[in-house]
N, C-alpha and C positions, 0 to 999 in steps of 0.2 A: 681450501679447496678452490683450485683455479679452474674452471671450465675453459677460458680462453687466455691463451699465454700473454704475458705483458708485451706490448708495443705491437700487438698486431693491429691492422687498421682494415676498416670496413666502410663502404661509400655507400652510405645510407642515402646522402641527399639525391645522388643521382636517379633511385627507384622513388623519390617522394611523389611526384605526380601520378604515378602508378597507384602507390597505396592511399593518396588522397582520395582518387577517382574510386578504388574500393569503400574507403570510408562514406563516400557521399552516397553509393548505391546501397549500403546497408543502411544509412540513414532513412534515404527515401523508402526503402522496404517497409523500414519500422513506422513511417508516417502514414503509410498505405496500410500497414496492419490495425491501425486504429479505426478505420474506417471498414475495412473487409480483412477479418471477421470480426473485427472489432475487441475492446478490453472486456474480461470477464473480473467485474466487481465483486468483490465479496462482500459479507455483511456488514464491515466497518463501514463501507462507501455507498451501497446500493440500499441497506436496511432489511432486517430479516430477522430471524427467530433462530437459535441457535441452542440445542440442548446435548448434555451428554449422558449416555445411558449405560450401565454396567448391567448386560443381561445376566439372567440366573443360569442359562443354558447354551450351549454352544450354537452360534447362529451365523450366517455368512452375510457378508455387504449385500449381496444382490438380494437376500431373503428381505433384509433391513429396507432398503431402498424400494422394493415391490410394496411393501407392506404401508410405508408412507405416502406412495403414489395411490394407493387403492384409496387411503385415508382423505384422498382429496388436495394433495400438495401436489405442486407441479415443480420438476426437475430438482429432485431434493439432491443434496451432497452428502453422502455418507463416508466417513473416514474413519478406519480403525486407528484405535488408540493402544500404543505399547504399554501394557500392564501386567507384569509377571503375576500379581495376584488374581487378576480377572482377566483372560486374554479376549474376552467376549465382550469388549468395551468400545462404545462406538461415539463419534461426534456427528451428530445432525444438522444440517442447516437447511434451511427452507426461506423463498423470499418472502413470503407473508408474514405481516408483522402485526396489524390490527384485528381482533375477532370481528369487529363490527364495520361491515360495509356503511356507505351513505344512505342507502335505502333501509337498512335496517336501524340504523340511528334515528331517521325520519319515522319510522315505525315505532319507536320507543317512544320517542316523544309524543306520537298520536296517542298511543295506548296509555301512556301517563297523564294523559289531557292536559299537558303544557299549552296554555294560553297562545294563539299567536301574536304578531308584533300588535296588529289592529283587530281586535276582536275578543272573544271570551268563549267559553265552553259552558254548554248547559248544565245546570246542576244535578239536573236527573240522570244525566249520562254517567256524571262523574262525582260523587259525594265528596266534600272537603278533605276528607281523611286519606284519599288516595288521588287527589288532585295535585300534581306537582306544581310549583312555582317555579322551580330552577331543575334545569337537568343539565349537567356536566359529564363528558365521558374522558377517561383518562387516555394519553396518549397511545398506549398498548391496546386500548378498547377492552381490557378485562376487568374495570371497574365503573359504575355509575354512581355519581352522586347526587342527590335530589334534596329538594326542601319543601315543604308545606306550611301552610297556615295555622293549621291545628295538629293535634296528634295523630300522629300516620298509623294507619292500619296495616301491619307489615304482611300480613296474611294475604288481604287484599292487594297490596303492591308486588307481591310474589305471584299471584296469579296472574297479574296483567303481565309480568315479564315472560311467564310461561307460554302465554298464547302467541309468540312471536316465532315465527319459524328461524332456525339458526342459532337461536338466542337460549343460552341453557346457563342457569346458575350452578356455581360450583358447589360440590358436595360439602354440607356443615350445618350443623345446627343454627348458626347465627347468620343464614341468608334469608332475607336482608337483615341488617342489624342497624341500630339507632347510635349514631355516632355522638349527636347531641341533643338531649332532650329540650334545651332551653330554645334553640335554633330549629326543632323539628327538622334535623337534617338526618338523612339515610343514606347507606352506602349498600349497594349490590356486588356482589363479588361473581364475576361470570367466568367461565372456563377460559383461559387464555390460550394462545395459540401451541404452547408448551403442554399443557393440558390435553388438548386434541390431538396433539401428536403423539403422547403417551396412549390415549384411550384408543385412537387407530392400531398401534404397533399391539397393544392387548388385544384387540380384536381379531386382527390377522396372524399374529404370531403365537397368542396364547397366553394366558395368565401365567402359567408355569414356567415362561420363559421372560416375560417381560415385569419387572420390578415395580410395585406401587408407586415411587417416585424417582425422578431423574435426578442423576448427580449434581447437574448444574443446568439451570435456564437461563439465558440471556437474550434480550432484543434491543434491536437498534431501529429505531424509526427513520424514513426516508430523509426527513427536515435534518435530524442528527446526523445521518451519512452523508448528506449534502455539505454540511459544515466541517465535518471531519476530511472530507476529498479537500475543500478549498482550504484547509488548514495545512493540508498534506503539501500541496502545491506552493503556497507562499513559504513554509519552511525549507523547500528546496531551492525556490527561488532567492530568497534572502541569503542562505547559505552560500550560493554562486557569487550573488554581489560583494559580499564581505570578503571571499576569497580573491575575486578580482581586486579588490581595493589592496589587500595584503600583499599581492604579488606585484601591483605598481609599485607601493611603498617599498617594498623589501627588495626589488631587482630593479627593474626600470619600466617605463611606459610601455617599450616594445615588447617585453616579456607577457603582460595581463591578456592580450586577445587571444594568443595562442593557448594558453592555460585554460581560459574560459571554454572557448570553442571545443577542448579535448575533454572538458567536464561534461559539457552539452552533449558531444559526441558520444561519451560513456554512458550517461544516464539513458540518452534516446535508444541506443541499441540495446541495452540492459532489458529497458521497459519492451521494446519492440520482440526482442526474444520471448518474455513473459507473455506478450499477446499471441505471438504465431504459435506457442505451444500450449496455449489455451489455461494457463496457469493464472489461480486466482490472483487479484491486486488487492492487497489488503494493507493494515498498518504496518505489517510485519516488512512488507515489501518495500514501503517508504524508509523504514528503519535500514534495510538493505541497501538503498539506493543512497542514501545520506553518508553509510559506510563506503560505499562505491567512491562517492565526492570526497571523503576524507583520504580514503587509500589512494586513489588518483592523482590528487594535487600532492600528497606527499612525494611520490614519485617523480611527479613532475617537476616539483621543487628542488628536488636532489639533482636532476638533469640540469635545470637551469644554473643552480650553483656551482656545477662543474664547467658549465659553457662559461658562465660570468668568470671564473676563475683563470681559466683557458684564454679567454680574451685579454686579460691582463700580461699574461706570460707570453703570448704568441703573437703580437703585433703585427708581424711581418704577412700572418696568414688570413685569408679571406674569413668572411663569417661562416661561410658554407663549410670550409675545410675545419673552423674551430668547433663546429657542431658535430663532423665526422669524427674528428680526435676525441672529443668530450665522450659522444655515444660511446664509441669504440671502447673507452676506459671505464665506463659505468656498464657495459652489457653483461658482463659476468654476475656482477653482483645485482642488477636488476633480474635477470633469469632465475638466481638462487633464489632471492628474497620471494619473487610471485611462485616460483614451484612451490616453496616451502608453504605457502600460504594455501595455494590450491589444493594440495595433497591433504591437508586437513579438512577443508571445505569437501571435496569428492566423498570421502568417509561419511560425511554427513548429507549427502545428496543421495548415497546408495543405501544407506542404514537408516536413515532420520524418517520421520513420520509428519504426514500432514503439512502444517505450516513450515516446521524446519526444514524440510524437501525445498520449498518455495524459496525459501530466505537463502539457503545454499545454492540454490540454482542461479538465483539471482546475483549473488557475490562471486560465482565461478565466472559467468558471463563478463561480469563488471571488471572484474580483475584482470580476465585476460584481455580485454579490450582496453582497460586501462594500460595496461603494460605496453600494449601495440599503440597507442595514441601518444604517449610520452615521447616516442621514437619518430612515429611517421606523421601527427599531427601537429604536437605543438612546438617542437623545435623547428620544423621546416615553415610552420607559419609565423613564427618569431623572424627567421630569414627573410622571409619575403616581405615582412612589414619593414624590416631593418633596410632592405635594397629599395623599397618602393617609396617609402616616407623618409628614411634617413641616410639615402644611398649616398649622396654628395658628401655629407661630412665623415661618412665612415671612410669613403674612398680618399679622401683628403688625410684623413688620420693614418691610413695604412701608407699613403705615399710619403708623407712626412717621417713615419717609423722606418721605411726602407732607406731614406735619404741619410738618416742618422745613422742608421746600420752599417751602409758603405762608407761613411766618413770615419767611423771607427775603426773598420777594417783597413781603410787607406792609412790612418795613424799608425797603426800596428806595422804596418809594411816600412 
């Protein structure tokens, strides 16, 4: 299948500054979008709690969102999960992670009679059996570990916790429980944010609709989210660095800057599109960005390879003319490959759900921009670098080539 007839030529380089200006405008808009309205970070980077619930009866996403809000959670994200066995399956995300605030942790330490750094607790207030010598909180705030000098009084410890506002023990016969009799270590299991979410849903939607347990409960703390965010940025930066080194080694130092600028251009605009449309940036988005980097550089390398090949074949042509000739030869192949990939992604974009839609949207934007950047960013920048920094040598080589061609023509005559 041929979209473009062989031998047809297009003058891409005459419009290069127009399209480079368009790219600059899109990049500036992407940078501005990170300030206003700002990126919407998912629980992977921002931290939060995520539960998946299969409801027993039909319920709309609006009803679920309203119930979660009434339960005391701000800005919940409710996503329907496609499931033929149970169409009433939802993914619920909230930004709250820890069950205990700093004020509640301080109240727990005080109620459990933990001695301050410089001081002691009166024995008449707290007998040794309920006077903790150590109190530790789990990162999610759903577990408290304590130690005592003597055998602990479990019922007394339970009463200490029950008197704190907003702190509730998880239902079960083993709350609290002795983990180590030798060390007098006790663990108290509190209701996590996932438990509180389920309680809120059960209260506002009814026990007939809400199951006893969620299918899945996950949480990511703010510190872990920040580490994941930094790792994602490093992974993209390291990938771009090694690609630049590969292009410089594979082709010529003149080709590397154009390829790298095109990659930054593609990733920047794809991220900007995500921010402007207020789609969540998650680890899946980072995977899509790395896919864009790979796809874009593959297209650019194919174009560069044809340019390098034609530079050897057509020594009497200027660099700009060689680029036009090479891009015209590659245009049909580039359009077919990109359209084939985009058609499959569009299906995911329209018929996918949740994270798959965001992944497909990022790839659609990235591949479209990547195809365009190989023609109007990478190649023109390479020509500018050749003319700006290698212009004298390039002109000299072309002049020698023309003289040799003329001598061969005279010899034939």
